[in-house]
N, C-alpha and C positions, 0 to 999 in steps of 0.2 A: 538877881542882883547882879551887879557888875562894879568893879572899882578900876579907874584907868590908872595904868602902870607906865612911867615913862621909860623908854627904852634906849635911845640914843637921839643926837642930832640927825636930822634929815639928810644932812650932808655926808654922813658916815654910811649911808646905803647909796652905792652908786646906781645910777639908772641901768634896767634891764638886769638886775641881780637880785638875789635873796639873801637874808640874814637869819640866824637862829638866835632866839632869846627865850629865857627861862621866865615864865609868867606865872607867878604862883609856884605850883609844882609841875607845870606843863610846858614841854618845849613847843615853842611856837615860831614858824617859818614865816618871817615878815618879807614881801615882796615889792618891788618899786620898779614897775615895768616901764615908766616913762620919767623924762627929766623933771617932769611936774611933782607934786605931792600927792599923787594919787597913790594909794597903798592898798594891799590885801595881807591878810593874815590868817593862815590854816595851821593845823597841828603839823608838825616837823616829822612825825612817825608814819613811814611807810607802812600802811597795814599788811602789805603783800610780804615784805622782807623783816617786818618788825626791827627797823634800824631807823636811826635819827638821821633822815638824808634829804628830805625834801627841799629844804632850803638851798640845796646844792644843785637842784634839777634845773631845767632848761625852761624858760618860760616861752610860751608858743602862742599863736592866735589860730583858733579853729571855729569856723562858721561865726565869727564876729565875737567869741567869748575868749577870755584868756585863761590859759592853762599852764600848769608845771608839769612837766615829766618827770618822774622818778629817776634819778640815776642809775638805779640798781636794776629794777624790773621793767622799767619804761611806762608803767601805767600813767594815766593823765588825770589830775585833779584840777577842776575849776577854782580859779584863784577867789571868786566872790563868795563860793559857798562850800567848798571842799568836795563837791560831787565827783565821783570817781566815774570816767568815762566808760571804762572797760568792764566795772562790776559795781553797780550802785550800792550792793550791799557792803562794799569796803570803803565808801565815802569816809572822809576825815572831817573833824570838826573845824569850824570858821570862827574867827574872833573879830570883833568891831576893832578898827584901828583909825587913827586920826592923826594930823598933825597940828600942834598948838605952839605958837610961838617958836617954830623951827625945830620942835622937839616931837618924836615918834612917840605916840601912847597906843597900848593895846588894852582892850577891856580884859580884866581878869574875872573869869566867871566864879562867882563865890556861892552858887546854888547848890 
């Protein structure tokens, strides 16, 4: 079961960047790769460095998919599902996200 949490206006997230938000007790990195309303949300915790840094990573496209490169150890995490390109055992959680009336919302997992 999930509940939608309002984070901020979409205008607060510049295109081609990410921001961090606290959703329940989890740090979530929210990415807006383009100037439209497409969003992606994954855990902000880099599982290799155990640091809250993924929201500050670089967004890149590889083989038709969007990824974020960790700013610390440079591993790549796929934005739509958190899959780690270099080590699938270290993939991160992904979260549903949407824009409603200009506001960014992320699903808080309550299971």
